C-alpha positions as CSV (number, residue, x, y, z in Angstrom):
1,M,-12.8,38.0,11.6
2,S,-9.7,37.9,13.7
3,A,-6.5,36.2,12.6
4,L,-7.1,33.3,14.9
5,E,-10.5,32.6,13.4
6,G,-9.0,32.9,9.9
7,L,-6.4,30.4,10.8
8,A,-9.0,28.0,12.1
9,V,-11.0,28.3,8.9
10,A,-7.9,27.7,6.7
11,A,-7.0,24.6,8.8
12,S,-10.6,23.3,8.4
13,V,-10.5,23.8,4.6
14,V,-7.1,22.1,4.3
15,G,-8.4,19.3,6.5
16,H,-11.4,18.8,4.3
17,V,-9.2,18.8,1.2
18,L,-6.9,16.2,2.8
19,V,-9.9,14.0,3.7
20,V,-11.2,14.1,0.1
21,L,-7.8,13.3,-1.3
22,G,-7.4,10.4,1.1
23,V,-10.8,9.0,0.2
24,A,-9.9,9.3,-3.5
25,L,-6.6,7.4,-2.9
26,V,-8.5,4.6,-1.0
27,A,-11.0,4.5,-4.0
28,V,-8.0,4.1,-6.4
29,A,-6.7,1.3,-4.2
30,A,-10.1,-0.4,-4.4
31,L,-10.2,0.0,-8.2
32,G,-6.7,-1.5,-8.4
33,L,-7.8,-4.4,-6.3
34,V,-10.5,-5.2,-8.9
35,R,-8.7,-4.3,-12.1
36,L,-5.1,-5.4,-11.7
37,P,-4.1,-8.8,-13.2
38,D,-2.3,-10.7,-10.5
39,P,-2.2,-10.9,-6.7
40,F,1.2,-9.1,-6.5
41,S,0.0,-6.1,-8.5
42,R,-3.2,-5.9,-6.4
43,L,-1.2,-6.1,-3.2
44,S,1.1,-3.3,-4.3
45,A,-1.8,-1.1,-5.2
46,V,-3.7,-1.7,-2.0
47,T,-0.6,-1.3,0.3
48,K,0.7,1.9,-1.3
49,S,-2.6,3.7,-1.9
50,G,-4.1,2.4,1.3
51,V,-1.3,3.7,3.5
52,A,-1.3,7.1,1.8
53,G,-5.1,7.4,1.8
54,V,-5.4,6.5,5.4
55,C,-2.6,8.9,6.4
56,L,-4.2,11.7,4.4
57,V,-7.6,11.1,6.0
58,L,-6.1,11.1,9.5
59,L,-4.2,14.3,8.8
60,G,-7.3,15.8,7.4
61,V,-9.3,15.0,10.5
62,L,-6.6,16.5,12.6
63,G,-7.0,19.7,10.6
64,I,-10.7,19.7,11.0
65,H,-10.7,18.9,14.8
66,P,-7.3,20.1,16.1
67,S,-6.4,19.2,19.7
68,W,-3.5,17.7,21.5
69,S,-5.2,14.4,22.0
70,A,-6.1,14.2,18.3
71,L,-2.5,15.0,17.4
72,A,-1.2,12.2,19.6
73,T,-3.7,9.8,18.2
74,V,-2.9,10.7,14.6
75,V,0.8,10.5,15.1
76,L,0.5,7.1,16.6
77,A,-2.0,5.9,13.9
78,V,0.2,7.2,11.1
79,A,3.3,5.6,12.6
80,L,1.6,2.3,12.9
81,Q,0.3,2.5,9.3
82,L,3.7,3.3,8.0
83,L,5.4,0.5,10.0
84,T,2.9,-2.4,9.7
85,N,1.1,-2.1,6.4
86,P,4.3,-2.5,4.2
87,V,5.5,-5.4,6.3
88,G,2.1,-7.1,6.1
89,G,2.0,-6.5,2.3
90,F,5.4,-8.1,2.0
91,A,4.4,-11.1,4.0
92,L,1.2,-11.6,2.0
93,G,3.1,-11.2,-1.3
94,R,5.8,-13.7,-0.2
95,A,3.1,-16.2,1.0
96,A,1.2,-15.8,-2.3
97,Y,4.5,-16.4,-4.3
98,R,5.5,-19.4,-2.2
99,S,2.0,-20.9,-2.6
100,G,2.3,-20.7,-6.4
101,A,0.0,-17.8,-7.2
102,P,0.4,-17.2,-11.0
103,L,2.1,-14.1,-12.3
104,S,0.5,-11.9,-14.9
105,S,1.4,-12.8,-18.5
106,R,2.8,-9.3,-18.8
107,T,5.4,-10.0,-16.1
108,R,8.8,-10.2,-17.8
109,Y,11.1,-11.6,-15.1
110,D,10.6,-13.8,-12.0
111,E,13.4,-12.5,-9.9
112,L,12.5,-14.7,-7.0
113,A,12.5,-18.0,-9.0
114,G,15.9,-19.0,-7.6
115,E,15.1,-18.2,-4.0
116,A,11.8,-20.0,-4.1
117,S,13.2,-23.2,-5.4
118,E,16.1,-22.9,-3.0
119,D,13.6,-22.6,-0.1
120,R,11.7,-25.7,-1.3
121,T,14.5,-28.0,-2.3
122,G,17.7,-26.8,-0.7
123,D,19.4,-26.4,-4.2
124,A,20.7,-23.1,-5.4
125,P,19.8,-22.7,-9.1
126,D,21.8,-20.5,-11.5
127,R,20.7,-16.9,-10.7
128,A,22.6,-15.3,-13.6
129,T,19.9,-15.7,-16.1
130,P,16.5,-14.1,-15.5
131,R,13.6,-16.5,-15.7
132,R,10.5,-16.0,-17.8
133,A,7.3,-15.8,-15.7
134,P,4.9,-18.7,-16.0
135,T,1.8,-17.9,-18.2
136,L,-1.7,-18.8,-17.5
137,E,-3.2,-21.5,-19.8
138,R,-6.7,-20.5,-20.9
């Protein structure tokens, strides 16, 4: 086996490992979506693990099928994932908060409580004291 063939085999093995790791991260994101207590925790899990998982899968595919066109596609797709997914997650989280989605009972502070009431009423409440998160009545 020549050095070039050995390099191709190593790139393929690394590519397959990256794909498996990426799929595992996407599975963890799906598990977090089901198991976490409130919409904000779920969104955080899906955004972070989803971005990392998709990027690892894309890099793995590049290792398995290396070409210049695949490189351009992967670079573009990774850049778009890194730019759009966090912004979308933030927008969804902000919309969930402003619509009154309940926080988990384990949440200690509601740091946006002052900003949300200012958005709705125009008043600026006292921001010096942290506010307790609302609890779910069951």
